[in-house]
N, C-alpha and C positions, 0 to 999 in steps of 0.2 A: 722147529729149530733149524731143520735143514733149509727150509724156505728163507728164514732169516739170514742164514749164512750166505746163500746164493744172492739175496738182495743186497747184503753188505758188500759182497765181492763185486757185484755190478756197479754199485755206487762208487766204489774205489776205482774201478776201471773206466768209468765214464769220462773223467777228465783226460785220460790217456787217449781215448778214442776221439776226443775233440781237440787234440793237439794242434797248435798253430803250425801250418806248413808253408812251404815256399809258394805253392799256388795261391793260397789265401793271401800271403803277403804281396805277391805280384798283383792280384786282383785289387787289393786295398790301395796300393800305390798308383795303379793305373786308373783308378776311379775319377780323380779330379781332371777336368778339362784344362784348367789354368790354375797355377799356384804362384802367388806373389809372396815375397819375403825379403828379409835382410840376411846378409852373411858376414861372418868374420872368418878370415883365413889366416892361419899362422903357419909359416914355413920355417921349420926348425932345421938349420944347417949345422953340421958338425963344426964348421970353422967359425961360427959366430956364437957369442954367449947368449944373445937375446934372439927370439924369433922375429922374422920379418912379418909384420902384420898388415893386412889390407882389409878394407871394409867396403861394403856396397850393398846393392840390392839386386834381386834376380826375378825373372819372370819365366816360368816353365809352362809352355803350352803344348799339350799332348800332340796336336796335329802339326806343329811348326818346329819346335826346338826350344832353345834356351837363350834368353837375353841375360848377359852377365855384365852388370853396370857398376864398374869399379868407381868408388868415390874418393877413397884415401888409400895410400898416400898421394896418388895422382888420379885424375879423372880419365877413364878410358872405357869405352863400351865395346863389348864383344857379342857376337851372335854365333851360337853353336848349333849346327843342324847336322843331319846325317850326311850332307854334302861337304861339310868341313867348317872351318872357323873363319868368320869375317870380323874385321875391326872397323869401327866407324872412323872415317877420315873426313872431317868437316860434316857435310850433309849426306855423304855417300858411304856405302859399305864396301870395303876392299877385302877380297878373299886372301887369306894367308896361305903360304906354301904348305902343302899337305905332307909333312914328314911322317913316315910310317909310325914311329913311336907316339908322336903327338896325335895323329889321327886315331890311333888305337885308344889313347887315353880319353879322347873326346867321345868316341863311341861308347866306351865304358861308362863315362860320366853320365851320358844321357840314359843309358840302360839302367844305371843305379837309380837315378831320380824318377824315371818313368816306370819303374817296377818291371822291367823286361827280364825276367829270370831266365828265359830261354836264351837270350843274348849273352847273359853272364855264364850260364852253364857250359857254353861252348869253350870258354877260356879259364874257368875257375871251378874248384871244388867249393861248394857252398855249404855252410853250417849255420842253421838258424836256431835260436833259442828265444824263449819268452812267449809273449801273448800279443794280440793285436794292438794294445795301447802302450806296450813297452817291450820292444824286441831288439835283438842284436843279431846281425848277420856278419859272418866272417867269410871272406873270399881268399882262397889260397890259389895262386896262379898255377895253371897246368900247361899253358902255352909257353914255348921257348922264349918268345919275345917278351912276354909279361914277366917271366921268371927273372929276366935280366934287369927289370926295372923295380919290381915289387917283391917284398917278402910276403906281405899280407895286407889286406884292406879290411878295416872294421867299420861297420855301418850300424848306427843306432837310430831308433825312431819310435814313433807312436803311430798316429794316423798318417803322418808324413815322415819323410827322412829328416832327422834333426842333427846328425853329426856324422861326418865321414873322416876316417883317419887312414892315411896312406903311409905305410911303412916301407921305405925304399931299401934296396939291397946295399946301397952305399952308406947307410946309416942315417940319412936324412929322413925327415918325415913332414907330413902336412896334415894339419887338423882344420877341418872346415865345419863351422857351426852355422846351421840354417836357423834363423830366429824369426819370430813373429810371422810364421808362414800362415797364409790364409788361402782357402780354395773356393771362396764364395764370390770373388770379384772377377768379372769377365775382362778380356783384353780391352785396353783403351784404344782409341783411334790411332794414337801415336804408336802404340805397341803393335797393332795390326799392320801399320805402315812399315815398321821396322822389320817385321817378319816377311812382308810381301816383296820388299826390294830385292 
């Protein structure tokens, strides 16, 4: 009977020992070399009754950065790398001024999508719940600069990031849904060229 009790206790504790942690999430999100997908971004402003919605597609390449290709309501291409943001102007990329809050947001965005939990831990308290195929990560700012901008950031996902919600201190919020994401397609020649410029 005693053996049975110990065995039952071990069976009950086994799931706790296998809990999904930040390192496992980081490893999972860092695995793909390239991710292609669609996005829908809704910016909820206190002053407007309806959210501002934009749609497009994205390409995240582990060794290069992020191509953010806005398709509606207007067409505009952006490239976000650790060096900053560039906007396509005709056939060339033009670097945009590196304002501190904007630069911080870009670094944060890349860290989230690439699963860089060490980069996030520098500026946020992280709280993870769920399992590899369905998880939620809550980021609470600890740096003074980010506390001025965000109350909290919520990220949901499975194998890849699926939804990011930014709750701002002024009462505005942004919801970003990443759809139809795939990690099996390499960079096209055009995408390689865009990152190389």
